[in-house]
N, C-alpha and C positions, 0 to 999 in steps of 0.2 A: 508575366516576369518577364524582365526585357531581354535582349540575347546580345552579348553576353552580359551575365550578371553584373551586376555593379554592389561590391565588397565594401564596406566599412571596416578600416582598422583604428583602433583607439589602444594607445599605448603611453605611457610618457616618457619613455625609453626611447630615442630614435631609432638604435641599432634594432630593435626585435621588431620597431615598426619597418624598419628596411629590406629586413629578412622575411618578413611575412607579403610585404609588399612583391618582392623578386619571386617567391615562391609560386605566390598566385597570380602576378603577370605572367607568370610563365606557364601559367595551364589555360590562360587566355580570359580570364576574368579582367574586369575595370576596377581598379582600385584607387579610392579616398582614404583621407586621414585626419584623425584627430589627436590630438594631443594629453587632453584631458577632459576629464568629464562635462564640463561645461560647453565646451566644444564639439564633445560628442551628441548631444544634445539639438546644438543649434545646425552641425554637418547633417545628423538625420533628417530634421525638418526639412531642408533646404534639398537633398542631396536626394531623399529617399530610398535606401539602399535595399539589394533584396538580401543582406545579409551583413550582419556585426559581428564580428572579432573584437571582444572587449574586453580589457583587461581589468581586473579587480581593484589590485592595489594603484589608485592614483591619488595626487593632491588634488583638494579644492572638493571635489565632489567624485567618491569611490564609485569602483561600476555596479556595486549594489544599488545602489541609490539610483545611478543612472537608467539599470534595466527596469527599476520599478516605474520610475517616469515615463518612460518609454510604454511599457507595458499598460498605463494606466491614461496615456493619452489617445483617448477616442479620436481624436482627427487623424490618426496616422494609420498606414494598413498594417497589416499583420507583417512583422519582421521577426526574423528568427535570429535570436542572439546566442551565439556560443561563448561563454565566458572564459578566460584564458588567464588560470592562478600557477604562482609558482608554489602553493600550498597544495598537497594532497589529502590532506586530512578528509574523514567521511564528517566531518560537521563542516568542513567549508565547502563542501561541494553541498550539500543538503541546504544551505544558508543560501547558496548562490540559485538553485532552481527554485527553492520557496521565492526567492524575490522574482524571479521572472524568467529566470534562462532556460534555455532549451537545450541546453548543451555544453559539455567544459569541456578541456584541454588544458593539461597542466605543462608548464615549463620545467624543462626545457621542451618545445612541440618536435614531437617526431613526426615527419614528413608524411609517412604514411596514413597516420592520424589524420594530418590535417586534412588530406585530401580525402580520405572515407569521409568525417566529418562534414566539411563543407559543402561536400557532394549531397551527402543523406538530408543536410538543412535547406539546401537548393531545389530538392525534390520535393519535400515539404511546402515549400515557400510555393513552388508552381504547381503542385495541387490543390492548394490554398486559394493561388489565384484564381485555378480555374472554376473552382466552387464559386465565388463571389460572383466570377464573370456570370456563370450559368443563375447563379440565385438571383441576379442583376436583371438578366434575360425573360428569366421565370417571371420575374416581378411586373417585368413591363408587360409580358404575355397574358400575365392575370388581369392587370389592371385593364389594358383592351378587351378583353374579354368582358370583364364586369360592367363596364362601361357601352359594350356592344349589348349585353344581357339588357342594360337598364334600357336601351335604346328600343330592342324588342319588345321590352314591355310597355315602354311608354305606348308605342306605332300597336299592340296588340289591342290596346285599350278601344280601339275604332275600326281596326282593320283585320280582316281574316291573318289567319298565322302565316299560310304561306305568303299572302301580298306585305306582311309585314316584315317577313325574312328574305323576299326581295329587296324589298328598300333597302334593307341592311345590307343585304351581299353588295348592291351597286354601291353601296358608301356616298347617299346622295339623298338628303331628304329635299330638295329643292322642289320636287312634284307635291311636295306639301303646300307650299306657298299659295296664295292667292291666285285665281286662275278663273277661265270661266272653259266650259265644256258642255256637251250635251250628255244628259243624265236618261236614267228610270229611277224616279223616285217611286218609295214604297211607304204608307203610312196602314199601320195595324194597331186595332186594340178592341178589348173586350168590350162587348156590350153589355149594361147592366153592373158593370164595375163599381162606379160611383154609389150608387146606393147599396149595393153589398159590401163597400168598405166601411159606409157609414153605421153600419147595424154589427157586421162582424168582429170577433175577437183579434187583434191584433195578430195573433199566433196563427188563427186560420188563415188572415192575408197573405200573410209570410211564406205560408205553404202553400198556398196556392199559384201563386207568384212564382215560387222556385218549379214549382210542375208546369207552369205554363212556359218560362223561359227554359227551362231545362228539356221542353219537347221542339221548341222554335229557334232555339240557338245554334243548335249544329245543323238543322238546317240552314239557317245563313252563311255559317259555313263551309258547308256544303256546294253551295253556289255562289261562293267567293264575293256575298255581297258586302259592302261596306255600311258597318252598323257606327251612325250617327251617335244615339242616346237612346236611353231608356227614361220613360215620364211615366213611372209605375206600371201601369198595363200598359201602356201606347209606346210604338218605336220607329223610329225611324231609319229606311234601310233604303241605298242606292244603289247602283250599278254604272259602270264604266268610266268610277273614279274613285281612286286616284291614278291606279292603273287603267289602261282602255280594254274593254271586252267586245269586240263584236256584236259579239250575239245577247247584248245587256236585254231588252226585251224578251228574248224565248228563256233568258237564265230569270229573269223578274217574275215571268209567267209560271213557269215551273214551280219556283221556291213559293209563289203567294196560294198555288193549288196544292202542296203539299203542306203548307202550313195552313191552312182551310182543313184539311182532313185530319191532323195530328191535333188540334184543337177540338175539332167535333167528338176525338175518340176520350180524349180530357173529359169533356161536358159532359159524358154519360156519367162518368165519376162524381164531378161536380152536382150534377144534378141529386144523384142518389143522397149525396149529402145534404142537399137542401139549398145549394147553392144557385140559382137560375142567371145564367152566364151564357152570352153569345159571344161571336166573334167576326168582325166585320172589318175588309182591307179595302183600301183606295191606291190608285198608282196612276202616273201620268209621265210620259215624256216630254222633255224641252231641256233648256238651256238654264244652267245657273253660275254661280260664283260658289265658288270651294276652295276651303283652304284651312286653315289652323287657327283656333281662337282659343284664349287664355293666357297663362301667366306659364312662368319657368318650370313651376311642381306642379301644374294642371293645366291640362290642356284635351281639349277637344277637335277633331276634323268635322267640318260642318258644309251645310249645303244649302245655298241663300238663294232664292229667288221663286219667279211665280209659277214655277213647276213646283215645286215644292208647296206653298201655298193649298194650288188645285189638288194635287195628291190628299193634302190633309182632309179637304174640303169633301172629295169623295167619300173617305175614309167615315168622315162623321154621317154621310149620307147614306152607306152601305146597311142594307141591314142584316141580321146574323148570318152569316154562312154566304154573304156575297162578296163577290172581288169586283168592285167598280173602277173602272178605267177609263182615261180617256181616250176622244175617238181617233188621236194618233197613235198612242199605243196600240189600240185595239187592231188598229190594220196591221203595226208592225210585228203581231205577237201571232198572226192567225194561221201562220204557218206551223205552229204547235198547239194551238187551242181552239175550242169552239166558242165563239163570241156570242152573246146576242147584243143585238143595237137597242139602245131603250132611246133613242132620240137627244134632243137638246132637254135640259133642264137649267132652271136656276138654281145657283148654287150660293150660300150664305160669301159675302165678300168678292164676287165674281163681278164686273161690271155688264155679262151679257150671259146670254144661255151657254153652256157650254154641251157637245154633244159627247155622249157617254154610253157604256156598254159594260155588260157582266161577262166576265168571263167563266165561263160555266164548266169545263172539264177539258184536260188535253185531249189531241184529238186521239181517236184508237184507245182511250182509255176509259173510265166509267165517271 
């Protein structure tokens, strides 16, 4: 509400208007006037007063019809109306309040009653405006929070939650645009899954995948790996992007060995159910192009490059329980893991033999 408050006085008798104007202006209020109902409607829409003192008995449109139209106009803010009438019967008062009036005064107007009712209605107006302002601010905050939750939800499809939150907190998704960076890429899948899925019941396949993903998913989150995609039993995880981590080879090595051990435990139960499944991992270190792909309602964050292809080939080459790594990654991870050098091997899709190694166990571990 503005300060000073603006009050519209509506009466077809000039002397009445002048008396009210003098009294209200002496109290510090701004006063605008209208001489009849039609003019009252026009002035209200133009001046947007904080309070209206409205005479009931007027030519053209009486006060009751004016207040009905004002209260029905959704484009107008809340404006309290004090009906002014020369009639003091209970029926007239009820008719005025039922039409939408908020209070009433009878003529001749008592100065004390005028002051009290005007102040009371302006307090109500101020409180109403405050509530509307707070509601608008709340709606804005809720909208912003919903948008943020949607952005976090989208990001969490391929990022560890803490990384997604870091991007949201920074308020900038430019790091998800196409760029080139050195990463550690990891492919893993279940040995024998294709044969298993050809003969097993769909419910058994889904149950097994739920156990498998439930075991390794929290490990990926633990080491803050970026999950590129699921392809049934296979998945691609990479490190050092979109947020850099200086110990990417160490994290990848620890994750791979924990994943291998976790799936080995699951395999015991699978074997008892007649499912002969193994687990292999391939990892490589090198440069890739990374970025967001897809369309507005569905996108993924992926890595493309020779390092990803090499990790996939190593995964395909790995036997059950093996973690095959490129020679470069083996050298980078030797501080945390014991590595068996396997020499050079020819891999499908690779132009020349590739030095590889088997990541056996963490140093100081089993």
